[in-house]
Biopython code that builds the backbone (N, CA, C, O; Angstrom):
import numpy as np
from Bio.PDB.StructureBuilder import StructureBuilder

atoms = [
    (1, "MET", "N", (0.839, -1.176, 0.000)),
    (1, "MET", "CA", (0.000, 0.000, 0.000)),
    (1, "MET", "C", (0.883, 1.238, 0.000)),
    (1, "MET", "O", (1.920, 1.263, 0.662)),
    (2, "GLU", "N", (0.493, 2.225, -0.711)),
    (2, "GLU", "CA", (1.243, 3.462, -0.801)),
    (2, "GLU", "C", (0.875, 4.373, 0.366)),
    (2, "GLU", "O", (-0.255, 4.355, 0.856)),
    (3, "GLU", "N", (1.842, 5.164, 0.796)),
    (3, "GLU", "CA", (1.623, 6.111, 1.887)),
    (3, "GLU", "C", (0.514, 7.075, 1.509)),
    (3, "GLU", "O", (0.452, 7.535, 0.369)),
    (4, "GLN", "N", (-0.365, 7.386, 2.460)),
    (4, "GLN", "CA", (-1.452, 8.293, 2.183)),
    (4, "GLN", "C", (-1.539, 9.328, 3.287)),
    (4, "GLN", "O", (-2.064, 9.055, 4.366)),
    (5, "THR", "N", (-1.028, 10.509, 3.016)),
    (5, "THR", "CA", (-1.156, 11.614, 3.935)),
    (5, "THR", "C", (-2.401, 12.381, 3.541)),
    (5, "THR", "O", (-2.542, 12.812, 2.397)),
    (6, "VAL", "N", (-3.291, 12.545, 4.484)),
    (6, "VAL", "CA", (-4.590, 13.099, 4.157)),
    (6, "VAL", "C", (-4.638, 14.608, 4.254)),
    (6, "VAL", "O", (-5.112, 15.271, 3.331)),
    (7, "LYS", "N", (-4.165, 15.153, 5.333)),
    (7, "LYS", "CA", (-4.310, 16.575, 5.577)),
    (7, "LYS", "C", (-3.047, 17.062, 6.248)),
    (7, "LYS", "O", (-2.595, 16.452, 7.217)),
    (8, "THR", "N", (-2.462, 18.145, 5.762)),
    (8, "THR", "CA", (-1.215, 18.624, 6.331)),
    (8, "THR", "C", (-1.286, 20.126, 6.554)),
    (8, "THR", "O", (-1.726, 20.875, 5.682)),
    (9, "VAL", "N", (-0.853, 20.554, 7.722)),
    (9, "VAL", "CA", (-0.681, 21.960, 8.051)),
    (9, "VAL", "C", (0.658, 22.057, 8.744)),
    (9, "VAL", "O", (0.916, 21.314, 9.691)),
    (10, "ASP", "N", (1.517, 22.958, 8.293)),
    (10, "ASP", "CA", (2.839, 23.080, 8.905)),
    (10, "ASP", "C", (2.733, 23.534, 10.349)),
    (10, "ASP", "O", (1.879, 24.352, 10.692)),
    (11, "ASP", "N", (3.611, 22.993, 11.199)),
    (11, "ASP", "CA", (3.627, 23.369, 12.607)),
    (11, "ASP", "C", (4.153, 24.783, 12.810)),
    (11, "ASP", "O", (3.706, 25.486, 13.716)),
    (12, "THR", "N", (5.088, 25.199, 11.983)),
    (12, "THR", "CA", (5.718, 26.497, 12.148)),
    (12, "THR", "C", (5.649, 27.262, 10.836)),
    (12, "THR", "O", (5.489, 26.652, 9.779)),
    (13, "PRO", "N", (5.767, 28.599, 10.881)),
    (13, "PRO", "CA", (5.672, 29.394, 9.656)),
    (13, "PRO", "C", (6.696, 29.010, 8.588)),
    (13, "PRO", "O", (6.405, 29.118, 7.397)),
    (14, "ASP", "N", (7.888, 28.567, 8.991)),
    (14, "ASP", "CA", (8.908, 28.224, 7.999)),
    (14, "ASP", "C", (8.771, 26.784, 7.505)),
    (14, "ASP", "O", (9.576, 26.336, 6.689)),
    (15, "GLY", "N", (7.760, 26.052, 7.990)),
    (15, "GLY", "CA", (7.516, 24.698, 7.520)),
    (15, "GLY", "C", (8.275, 23.638, 8.290)),
    (15, "GLY", "O", (8.091, 22.450, 8.025)),
    (16, "SER", "N", (9.126, 24.025, 9.238)),
    (16, "SER", "CA", (9.844, 23.030, 10.023)),
    (16, "SER", "C", (8.896, 22.400, 11.037)),
    (16, "SER", "O", (7.859, 22.974, 11.368)),
    (17, "ASP", "N", (9.252, 21.242, 11.516)),
    (17, "ASP", "CA", (8.402, 20.501, 12.440)),
    (17, "ASP", "C", (9.051, 20.516, 13.810)),
    (17, "ASP", "O", (10.155, 19.997, 13.980)),
    (18, "THR", "N", (8.378, 21.105, 14.791)),
    (18, "THR", "CA", (8.934, 21.198, 16.139)),
    (18, "THR", "C", (8.748, 19.912, 16.924)),
    (18, "THR", "O", (9.412, 19.715, 17.942)),
    (19, "GLY", "N", (7.856, 19.026, 16.474)),
    (19, "GLY", "CA", (7.575, 17.797, 17.197)),
    (19, "GLY", "C", (6.610, 17.990, 18.351)),
    (19, "GLY", "O", (6.246, 17.024, 19.023)),
    (20, "GLN", "N", (6.197, 19.208, 18.588)),
    (20, "GLN", "CA", (5.293, 19.516, 19.685)),
    (20, "GLN", "C", (3.848, 19.555, 19.191)),
    (20, "GLN", "O", (3.585, 19.917, 18.044)),
    (21, "LEU", "N", (2.925, 19.182, 20.060)),
    (21, "LEU", "CA", (1.509, 19.297, 19.750)),
    (21, "LEU", "C", (1.140, 20.772, 19.825)),
    (21, "LEU", "O", (1.398, 21.426, 20.836)),
    (22, "THR", "N", (0.549, 21.292, 18.779)),
    (22, "THR", "CA", (0.196, 22.707, 18.736)),
    (22, "THR", "C", (-1.310, 22.854, 18.609)),
    (22, "THR", "O", (-2.028, 21.869, 18.432)),
    (23, "ARG", "N", (-1.780, 24.080, 18.699)),
    (23, "ARG", "CA", (-3.194, 24.349, 18.520)),
    (23, "ARG", "C", (-3.651, 23.989, 17.111)),
    (23, "ARG", "O", (-4.836, 23.753, 16.874)),
    (24, "ARG", "N", (-2.712, 23.950, 16.189)),
    (24, "ARG", "CA", (-3.050, 23.740, 14.789)),
    (24, "ARG", "C", (-3.214, 22.283, 14.425)),
    (24, "ARG", "O", (-3.686, 21.983, 13.329)),
    (25, "GLY", "N", (-2.834, 21.348, 15.318)),
    (25, "GLY", "CA", (-3.103, 20.007, 14.890)),
    (25, "GLY", "C", (-2.402, 18.871, 15.590)),
    (25, "GLY", "O", (-1.388, 19.027, 16.270)),
    (26, "LEU", "N", (-2.989, 17.749, 15.388)),
    (26, "LEU", "CA", (-2.536, 16.492, 15.942)),
    (26, "LEU", "C", (-2.123, 15.600, 14.781)),
    (26, "LEU", "O", (-2.834, 15.498, 13.781)),
    (27, "ARG", "N", (-0.966, 14.953, 14.921)),
    (27, "ARG", "CA", (-0.516, 14.004, 13.898)),
    (27, "ARG", "C", (-0.935, 12.599, 14.322)),
    (27, "ARG", "O", (-0.618, 12.156, 15.426)),
    (28, "LEU", "N", (-1.649, 11.902, 13.437)),
    (28, "LEU", "CA", (-2.177, 10.574, 13.733)),
    (28, "LEU", "C", (-1.578, 9.531, 12.792)),
    (28, "LEU", "O", (-1.302, 9.809, 11.624)),
    (29, "LEU", "N", (-1.386, 8.341, 13.321)),
    (29, "LEU", "CA", (-1.004, 7.183, 12.519)),
    (29, "LEU", "C", (-2.063, 6.114, 12.755)),
    (29, "LEU", "O", (-2.300, 5.712, 13.894)),
    (30, "VAL", "N", (-2.700, 5.653, 11.680)),
    (30, "VAL", "CA", (-3.717, 4.614, 11.760)),
    (30, "VAL", "C", (-3.132, 3.358, 11.130)),
    (30, "VAL", "O", (-2.684, 3.382, 9.983)),
    (31, "VAL", "N", (-3.136, 2.247, 11.891)),
    (31, "VAL", "CA", (-2.548, 0.994, 11.422)),
    (31, "VAL", "C", (-3.605, -0.105, 11.471)),
    (31, "VAL", "O", (-4.136, -0.430, 12.532)),
    (32, "ASP", "N", (-3.897, -0.667, 10.304)),
    (32, "ASP", "CA", (-4.853, -1.764, 10.214)),
    (32, "ASP", "C", (-4.614, -2.499, 8.911)),
    (32, "ASP", "O", (-4.240, -1.879, 7.916)),
    (33, "ASP", "N", (-4.820, -3.803, 8.895)),
    (33, "ASP", "CA", (-4.617, -4.570, 7.670)),
    (33, "ASP", "C", (-5.904, -4.748, 6.868)),
    (33, "ASP", "O", (-5.929, -5.508, 5.900)),
    (34, "HIS", "N", (-6.958, -4.064, 7.259)),
    (34, "HIS", "CA", (-8.224, -4.100, 6.532)),
    (34, "HIS", "C", (-8.445, -2.747, 5.846)),
    (34, "HIS", "O", (-8.565, -1.718, 6.510)),
    (35, "GLU", "N", (-8.496, -2.762, 4.526)),
    (35, "GLU", "CA", (-8.609, -1.535, 3.740)),
    (35, "GLU", "C", (-9.832, -0.692, 4.117)),
    (35, "GLU", "O", (-9.740, 0.533, 4.196)),
    (36, "LEU", "N", (-10.963, -1.338, 4.347)),
    (36, "LEU", "CA", (-12.187, -0.602, 4.663)),
    (36, "LEU", "C", (-12.053, 0.152, 5.986)),
    (36, "LEU", "O", (-12.504, 1.292, 6.099)),
    (37, "ILE", "N", (-11.442, -0.472, 6.973)),
    (37, "ILE", "CA", (-11.231, 0.180, 8.273)),
    (37, "ILE", "C", (-10.281, 1.366, 8.112)),
    (37, "ILE", "O", (-10.533, 2.442, 8.655)),
    (38, "LEU", "N", (-9.195, 1.173, 7.371)),
    (38, "LEU", "CA", (-8.251, 2.275, 7.124)),
    (38, "LEU", "C", (-8.952, 3.441, 6.447)),
    (38, "LEU", "O", (-8.813, 4.588, 6.873)),
    (39, "TRP", "N", (-9.696, 3.151, 5.407)),
    (39, "TRP", "CA", (-10.378, 4.194, 4.658)),
    (39, "TRP", "C", (-11.384, 4.940, 5.536)),
    (39, "TRP", "O", (-11.390, 6.171, 5.570)),
    (40, "GLY", "N", (-12.228, 4.195, 6.240)),
    (40, "GLY", "CA", (-13.258, 4.818, 7.067)),
    (40, "GLY", "C", (-12.682, 5.668, 8.190)),
    (40, "GLY", "O", (-13.161, 6.771, 8.453)),
    (41, "THR", "N", (-11.661, 5.154, 8.845)),
    (41, "THR", "CA", (-11.027, 5.899, 9.932)),
    (41, "THR", "C", (-10.393, 7.177, 9.395)),
    (41, "THR", "O", (-10.516, 8.241, 10.002)),
    (42, "ARG", "N", (-9.718, 7.068, 8.257)),
    (42, "ARG", "CA", (-9.067, 8.237, 7.658)),
    (42, "ARG", "C", (-10.099, 9.293, 7.273)),
    (42, "ARG", "O", (-9.907, 10.479, 7.541)),
    (43, "VAL", "N", (-11.195, 8.864, 6.643)),
    (43, "VAL", "CA", (-12.231, 9.805, 6.223)),
    (43, "VAL", "C", (-12.818, 10.530, 7.428)),
    (43, "VAL", "O", (-13.023, 11.743, 7.379)),
    (44, "LEU", "N", (-13.088, 9.808, 8.499)),
    (44, "LEU", "CA", (-13.662, 10.437, 9.699)),
    (44, "LEU", "C", (-12.686, 11.393, 10.368)),
    (44, "LEU", "O", (-13.058, 12.505, 10.744)),
    (45, "LEU", "N", (-11.439, 10.961, 10.516)),
    (45, "LEU", "CA", (-10.471, 11.767, 11.262)),
    (45, "LEU", "C", (-9.986, 12.996, 10.506)),
    (45, "LEU", "O", (-9.755, 14.037, 11.120)),
    (46, "CYS", "N", (-9.827, 12.901, 9.203)),
    (46, "CYS", "CA", (-9.274, 14.040, 8.466)),
    (46, "CYS", "C", (-10.242, 15.208, 8.402)),
    (46, "CYS", "O", (-9.841, 16.326, 8.078)),
    (47, "ARG", "N", (-11.497, 14.968, 8.704)),
    (47, "ARG", "CA", (-12.479, 16.055, 8.703)),
    (47, "ARG", "C", (-12.418, 16.907, 9.967)),
    (47, "ARG", "O", (-12.978, 18.003, 10.006)),
    (48, "LEU", "N", (-11.750, 16.416, 10.984)),
    (48, "LEU", "CA", (-11.663, 17.159, 12.238)),
    (48, "LEU", "C", (-10.677, 18.309, 12.093)),
    (48, "LEU", "O", (-9.567, 18.118, 11.596)),
    (49, "SER", "N", (-11.070, 19.484, 12.519)),
    (49, "SER", "CA", (-10.244, 20.678, 12.330)),
    (49, "SER", "C", (-8.922, 20.608, 13.084)),
    (49, "SER", "O", (-7.962, 21.264, 12.680)),
    (50, "TRP", "N", (-8.840, 19.847, 14.149)),
    (50, "TRP", "CA", (-7.627, 19.786, 14.947)),
    (50, "TRP", "C", (-6.673, 18.686, 14.510)),
    (50, "TRP", "O", (-5.631, 18.493, 15.136)),
    (51, "VAL", "N", (-7.010, 17.953, 13.435)),
    (51, "VAL", "CA", (-6.104, 16.937, 12.908)),
    (51, "VAL", "C", (-5.231, 17.574, 11.833)),
    (51, "VAL", "O", (-5.724, 18.050, 10.810)),
    (52, "GLN", "N", (-3.940, 17.573, 12.085)),
    (52, "GLN", "CA", (-2.984, 18.162, 11.157)),
    (52, "GLN", "C", (-2.630, 17.192, 10.048)),
    (52, "GLN", "O", (-2.620, 17.557, 8.872)),
    (53, "ARG", "N", (-2.338, 15.942, 10.429)),
    (53, "ARG", "CA", (-1.916, 14.931, 9.456)),
    (53, "ARG", "C", (-2.424, 13.581, 9.915)),
    (53, "ARG", "O", (-2.366, 13.248, 11.098)),
    (54, "CYS", "N", (-2.926, 12.806, 8.958)),
    (54, "CYS", "CA", (-3.394, 11.446, 9.239)),
    (54, "CYS", "C", (-2.735, 10.524, 8.231)),
    (54, "CYS", "O", (-3.024, 10.583, 7.036)),
    (55, "VAL", "N", (-1.857, 9.681, 8.719)),
    (55, "VAL", "CA", (-1.119, 8.757, 7.861)),
    (55, "VAL", "C", (-1.589, 7.353, 8.176)),
    (55, "VAL", "O", (-1.823, 7.019, 9.338)),
    (56, "GLN", "N", (-1.729, 6.529, 7.148)),
    (56, "GLN", "CA", (-2.199, 5.168, 7.368)),
    (56, "GLN", "C", (-1.162, 4.169, 6.897)),
    (56, "GLN", "O", (-0.420, 4.412, 5.945)),
    (57, "ALA", "N", (-1.129, 3.027, 7.595)),
    (57, "ALA", "CA", (-0.240, 1.924, 7.252)),
    (57, "ALA", "C", (-1.015, 0.628, 7.362)),
    (57, "ALA", "O", (-1.880, 0.475, 8.225)),
    (58, "SER", "N", (-0.692, -0.312, 6.471)),
    (58, "SER", "CA", (-1.407, -1.584, 6.493)),
    (58, "SER", "C", (-0.536, -2.751, 6.963)),
    (58, "SER", "O", (-1.019, -3.879, 7.055)),
    (59, "THR", "N", (0.730, -2.495, 7.258)),
    (59, "THR", "CA", (1.625, -3.542, 7.775)),
    (59, "THR", "C", (2.420, -2.994, 8.955)),
    (59, "THR", "O", (2.530, -1.781, 9.133)),
    (60, "SER", "N", (2.964, -3.890, 9.747)),
    (60, "SER", "CA", (3.795, -3.480, 10.880)),
    (60, "SER", "C", (5.036, -2.744, 10.412)),
    (60, "SER", "O", (5.462, -1.773, 11.038)),
    (61, "GLU", "N", (5.618, -3.205, 9.309)),
    (61, "GLU", "CA", (6.819, -2.574, 8.776)),
    (61, "GLU", "C", (6.540, -1.138, 8.351)),
    (61, "GLU", "O", (7.321, -0.233, 8.645)),
    (62, "GLN", "N", (5.416, -0.933, 7.652)),
    (62, "GLN", "CA", (5.034, 0.424, 7.264)),
    (62, "GLN", "C", (4.793, 1.287, 8.492)),
    (62, "GLN", "O", (5.208, 2.445, 8.533)),
    (63, "ALA", "N", (4.128, 0.731, 9.483)),
    (63, "ALA", "CA", (3.817, 1.491, 10.695)),
    (63, "ALA", "C", (5.093, 1.984, 11.372)),
    (63, "ALA", "O", (5.172, 3.142, 11.779)),
    (64, "LEU", "N", (6.079, 1.121, 11.491)),
    (64, "LEU", "CA", (7.334, 1.522, 12.128)),
    (64, "LEU", "C", (8.056, 2.579, 11.297)),
    (64, "LEU", "O", (8.613, 3.530, 11.844)),
    (65, "GLU", "N", (8.047, 2.411, 9.973)),
    (65, "GLU", "CA", (8.685, 3.396, 9.093)),
    (65, "GLU", "C", (8.003, 4.758, 9.211)),
    (65, "GLU", "O", (8.673, 5.778, 9.374)),
    (66, "TYR", "N", (6.672, 4.775, 9.128)),
    (66, "TYR", "CA", (5.927, 6.028, 9.179)),
    (66, "TYR", "C", (5.993, 6.674, 10.556)),
    (66, "TYR", "O", (6.000, 7.900, 10.663)),
    (67, "ALA", "N", (6.040, 5.870, 11.603)),
    (67, "ALA", "CA", (6.173, 6.434, 12.955)),
    (67, "ALA", "C", (7.493, 7.185, 13.086)),
    (67, "ALA", "O", (7.545, 8.255, 13.692)),
    (68, "GLY", "N", (8.550, 6.632, 12.523)),
    (68, "GLY", "CA", (9.838, 7.322, 12.544)),
    (68, "GLY", "C", (9.856, 8.555, 11.666)),
    (68, "GLY", "O", (10.457, 9.567, 12.027)),
    (69, "ARG", "N", (9.212, 8.483, 10.533)),
    (69, "ARG", "CA", (9.214, 9.595, 9.578)),
    (69, "ARG", "C", (8.308, 10.746, 10.004)),
    (69, "ARG", "O", (8.710, 11.907, 9.933)),
    (70, "TYR", "N", (7.090, 10.436, 10.447)),
    (70, "TYR", "CA", (6.094, 11.475, 10.723)),
    (70, "TYR", "C", (5.923, 11.807, 12.201)),
    (70, "TYR", "O", (5.245, 12.777, 12.539)),
    (71, "ARG", "N", (6.522, 11.020, 13.082)),
    (71, "ARG", "CA", (6.459, 11.260, 14.526)),
    (71, "ARG", "C", (5.045, 11.613, 14.993)),
    (71, "ARG", "O", (4.803, 12.731, 15.447)),
    (72, "PRO", "N", (4.115, 10.667, 14.883)),
    (72, "PRO", "CA", (2.727, 10.963, 15.266)),
    (72, "PRO", "C", (2.598, 11.179, 16.774)),
    (72, "PRO", "O", (3.350, 10.618, 17.571)),
    (73, "HIS", "N", (1.631, 12.000, 17.133)),
    (73, "HIS", "CA", (1.297, 12.188, 18.545)),
    (73, "HIS", "C", (0.495, 10.995, 19.055)),
    (73, "HIS", "O", (0.622, 10.598, 20.213)),
    (74, "VAL", "N", (-0.344, 10.419, 18.163)),
    (74, "VAL", "CA", (-1.230, 9.318, 18.527)),
    (74, "VAL", "C", (-1.185, 8.259, 17.432)),
    (74, "VAL", "O", (-1.179, 8.587, 16.245)),
    (75, "ALA", "N", (-1.152, 6.988, 17.833)),
    (75, "ALA", "CA", (-1.258, 5.870, 16.890)),
    (75, "ALA", "C", (-2.483, 5.046, 17.249)),
    (75, "ALA", "O", (-2.656, 4.636, 18.397)),
    (76, "ILE", "N", (-3.324, 4.809, 16.263)),
    (76, "ILE", "CA", (-4.492, 3.950, 16.421)),
    (76, "ILE", "C", (-4.131, 2.647, 15.710)),
    (76, "ILE", "O", (-4.008, 2.610, 14.485)),
    (77, "VAL", "N", (-3.964, 1.579, 16.493)),
    (77, "VAL", "CA", (-3.413, 0.340, 15.955)),
    (77, "VAL", "C", (-4.394, -0.816, 16.176)),
    (77, "VAL", "O", (-4.930, -0.996, 17.269)),
    (78, "ASP", "N", (-4.612, -1.588, 15.121)),
    (78, "ASP", "CA", (-5.428, -2.798, 15.202)),
    (78, "ASP", "C", (-4.756, -3.780, 16.169)),
    (78, "ASP", "O", (-3.528, -3.853, 16.220)),
    (79, "LEU", "N", (-5.542, -4.521, 16.921)),
    (79, "LEU", "CA", (-4.970, -5.484, 17.866)),
    (79, "LEU", "C", (-4.247, -6.633, 17.181)),
    (79, "LEU", "O", (-3.288, -7.181, 17.723)),
    (80, "MET", "N", (-4.710, -6.998, 15.987)),
    (80, "MET", "CA", (-4.042, -8.055, 15.217)),
    (80, "MET", "C", (-3.786, -7.550, 13.804)),
    (80, "MET", "O", (-4.721, -7.212, 13.077)),
    (81, "ILE", "N", (-2.525, -7.502, 13.423)),
    (81, "ILE", "CA", (-2.142, -7.097, 12.066)),
    (81, "ILE", "C", (-1.567, -8.342, 11.405)),
    (81, "ILE", "O", (-0.412, -8.708, 11.624)),
    (82, "GLY", "N", (-2.395, -8.980, 10.596)),
    (82, "GLY", "CA", (-1.998, -10.278, 10.046)),
    (82, "GLY", "C", (-1.906, -11.277, 11.186)),
    (82, "GLY", "O", (-2.877, -11.503, 11.909)),
    (83, "SER", "N", (-0.719, -11.879, 11.342)),
    (83, "SER", "CA", (-0.518, -12.841, 12.428)),
    (83, "SER", "C", (0.218, -12.221, 13.606)),
    (83, "SER", "O", (0.505, -12.911, 14.584)),
    (84, "GLN", "N", (0.526, -10.935, 13.530)),
    (84, "GLN", "CA", (1.276, -10.248, 14.576)),
    (84, "GLN", "C", (0.350, -9.435, 15.477)),
    (84, "GLN", "O", (-0.644, -8.877, 15.012)),
    (85, "SER", "N", (0.672, -9.370, 16.741)),
    (85, "SER", "CA", (-0.100, -8.581, 17.684)),
    (85, "SER", "C", (0.221, -7.087, 17.510)),
    (85, "SER", "O", (1.383, -6.685, 17.465)),
    (86, "GLY", "N", (-0.827, -6.294, 17.417)),
    (86, "GLY", "CA", (-0.640, -4.851, 17.342)),
    (86, "GLY", "C", (-0.063, -4.284, 18.622)),
    (86, "GLY", "O", (0.548, -3.216, 18.610)),
    (87, "LEU", "N", (-0.249, -4.988, 19.727)),
    (87, "LEU", "CA", (0.299, -4.529, 21.008)),
    (87, "LEU", "C", (1.824, -4.609, 21.013)),
    (87, "LEU", "O", (2.479, -3.834, 21.710)),
    (88, "GLU", "N", (2.390, -5.529, 20.251)),
    (88, "GLU", "CA", (3.837, -5.661, 20.185)),
    (88, "GLU", "C", (4.476, -4.602, 19.315)),
    (88, "GLU", "O", (5.680, -4.359, 19.398)),
    (89, "LEU", "N", (3.684, -3.985, 18.496)),
    (89, "LEU", "CA", (4.186, -2.962, 17.594)),
    (89, "LEU", "C", (4.657, -1.772, 18.366)),
    (89, "LEU", "O", (5.119, -0.796, 17.775)),
]
sb = StructureBuilder()
sb.init_structure("model")
sb.init_model(0)
sb.init_chain("A")
sb.init_seg("    ")
for serial, (resi, resn, name, xyz) in enumerate(atoms, 1):
    if name == "N":
        sb.init_residue(resn, " ", resi, " ")
    sb.init_atom(name, np.array(xyz, "f"), 0.0, 1.0, " ", f" {name:<3s}", serial, name[0])
structure = sb.get_structure()
C-alpha cells in the first residue's frame, strides 16, 4: 500500500516541524490490515479541524517506518495485524 497523507498543516511558519503538539493540529497514525477500516477511519479523522496529518499503514513494517518519519502524537493500531499482535508494535 502506498503512503497516504490526508491533511497537512505546517507546525511552524517556515515549515519546520517542532515535534510539539500545537493548537493547529494532531498528527495521527492509523494501522490496520483491513482496507475498509483504514479508509473509514481516515475519512472520519481528516475532517476534524484539529487533525494536522493522518497517515495510514497496512503492515507493521510500514507502521514503524511512518512512525519514525512522521512522529505521530497518537497511533491507532489494530490489535491483530496479520498474524502479529498490534500490542507488540
